[in-house]
C-alpha positions in Angstrom: 15.3 126.5 -28.5 18.3 124.8 -27.5 17.9 121.9 -25.5 21.0 120.4 -23.4 19.2 117.8 -20.9 16.8 115.0 -21.1 13.1 115.6 -19.9 11.8 113.7 -16.9 9.5 112.2 -19.3 11.7 111.0 -21.9 13.6 109.2 -19.0 10.2 107.6 -18.1 10.1 106.5 -21.6 13.2 104.9 -21.5 13.2 102.6 -18.3 10.5 100.0 -19.6 13.4 99.7 -22.5 16.5 99.5 -20.3 14.4 96.7 -18.2 13.7 94.6 -21.3 17.6 95.0 -22.4 18.7 93.9 -18.7 16.5 91.4 -18.9 17.8 89.8 -22.2 21.5 90.7 -21.3 20.4 88.7 -18.1 19.6 85.8 -19.9 22.7 85.8 -22.2 24.6 86.3 -19.1 23.4 82.9 -17.4 24.1 81.0 -20.6 27.6 82.0 -20.3 28.0 81.7 -16.7 25.9 78.5 -16.2 25.0 76.7 -19.2 28.1 76.6 -21.1 30.6 75.3 -18.7 27.5 72.7 -17.9 27.7 71.6 -21.5 31.5 71.3 -21.5 31.6 69.1 -18.6 29.1 66.8 -20.0 31.3 66.9 -23.5 34.0 65.9 -21.1 32.5 62.8 -19.4 31.1 62.1 -22.6 34.5 61.9 -24.0 35.8 59.6 -21.5 32.6 57.5 -22.0 33.9 57.0 -25.4 37.1 56.2 -24.1 35.9 53.5 -22.2 34.1 51.7 -25.1 37.2 51.6 -26.7 38.8 50.0 -24.2 35.5 47.3 -23.7 35.5 47.0 -27.8 39.2 46.0 -27.6 38.4 43.7 -25.0 35.5 42.1 -26.5 37.3 41.7 -29.9 39.7 39.7 -28.2 37.9 37.6 -25.5 37.3 33.9 -25.8 33.9 34.0 -24.2 31.4 36.4 -21.8 31.2 34.1 -18.8 27.9 34.2 -16.3 29.7 35.1 -13.0 32.8 35.8 -11.5 34.0 34.4 -7.8 30.2 34.1 -7.4 29.3 37.5 -8.4 26.8 37.2 -11.3 27.3 39.3 -14.2 24.7 42.2 -14.8 23.8 45.8 -15.3 26.9 46.8 -13.5 29.4 43.9 -14.1 30.4 42.7 -17.4 33.1 39.5 -17.2 35.1 38.7 -20.1 37.5 35.3 -20.5 40.7 35.5 -22.3 42.9 32.2 -22.6 45.2 33.7 -19.8 42.7 35.0 -17.4 39.5 37.5 -17.3 39.0 40.9 -17.2 35.9 42.7 -15.5 33.8 46.1 -16.0 32.7 46.8 -12.9 30.5 50.2 -13.0 30.0 51.7 -9.8 28.9 55.4 -8.6 30.3 57.5 -11.2 33.0 55.8 -12.4 33.9 52.0 -13.9 36.9 50.2 -12.9 38.7 47.6 -15.1 39.9 44.6 -13.3 42.4 42.0 -14.6 42.4 38.5 -12.6 45.2 36.3 -14.0 46.0 32.6 -12.9 47.7 32.4 -9.7 49.4 29.2 -8.1 45.9 27.0 -8.3 43.2 26.4 -11.2 42.9 29.2 -13.7 39.3 28.9 -13.7 39.0 29.4 -9.8 38.7 33.1 -9.0 40.4 32.4 -5.2 43.5 31.0 -6.6 43.9 34.1 -9.5 45.5 37.6 -8.7 43.6 40.8 -9.5 44.8 44.0 -10.6 43.0 47.2 -11.2 44.1 48.2 -14.9 42.0 51.3 -15.9 39.6 53.5 -14.0 37.6 56.1 -15.7 35.5 58.6 -13.8 32.0 59.4 -15.1 30.4 62.0 -12.8 26.7 62.1 -13.7 26.7 59.0 -16.3 24.8 55.9 -16.4 26.8 52.5 -17.7 24.6 49.6 -17.9 26.3 46.1 -19.2 23.6 43.1 -21.0 24.7 40.1 -22.2 23.0 38.8 -25.2 22.6 35.2 -25.5 21.9 32.6 -28.1 21.1 29.1 -27.1 22.7 28.9 -23.7 25.9 31.1 -25.1 26.7 34.5 -24.9 27.5 36.0 -28.0 27.9 39.4 -27.5 27.2 42.4 -24.7 25.5 45.5 -24.9 26.5 48.7 -23.6 24.0 51.4 -22.5 25.3 54.9 -22.0 24.0 58.4 -21.2 25.3 61.5 -19.5 22.5 63.4 -17.0 22.5 67.0 -17.1 20.9 69.1 -14.0 19.1 72.1 -15.6 16.2 74.2 -13.6 15.9 71.6 -10.9 15.5 68.4 -13.1 17.9 65.7 -14.4 18.0 65.6 -18.5 19.7 62.5 -20.2 22.0 63.4 -23.2 24.7 61.5 -25.4 22.1 58.5 -25.3 23.4 55.6 -26.8 23.3 51.9 -27.0 26.1 50.0 -28.6 26.0 46.0 -29.5 29.8 44.6 -29.1 30.0 41.1 -30.4 32.7 38.4 -29.6 35.0 37.8 -32.6 35.5 34.5 -31.5 32.1 33.5 -31.7 31.7 29.7 -32.1 30.6 28.9 -35.7 27.8 27.1 -34.6 26.0 30.3 -33.3 27.2 32.4 -36.3 24.9 30.2 -38.1 21.9 30.8 -36.1 22.3 34.8 -36.5 19.5 36.7 -38.1 
């Protein structure tokens, strides 16, 4: 018997196999369309975070001290201030960005922020990133800053933290008395 067609029974047997194959290809398609671009954006944000941390490391290496406040604003998770011989630099964390601002002595006192001029030196756009600063103290004097960073990825309606890191950046201008007290 020479058959040229497919029977109805053979078509019915193929339907579950086709459904399973389409389900698997839909998952693969979702990964290509959603997950890969999402991961790529997260990697881009992480690269920008690393550039910001490199800049912060250079500033901490050159800084003389880590003041407690600037212009009446206390340092904290979203504000870090670095003292230099010719002025100050601040890192201000905001929603989805970190701004690096330089304060230079104007016509008045070099320690009076009101007499200082300020300008934005750098600004890093960090969508879905978390950045926090914490001064590390040793006997009433800050010797280092701890920086916590992470990138949030929203998958299946929930936020997941990725690229979580914590760095301790020590002042190069650390007084010898403090250096002796470190463990």
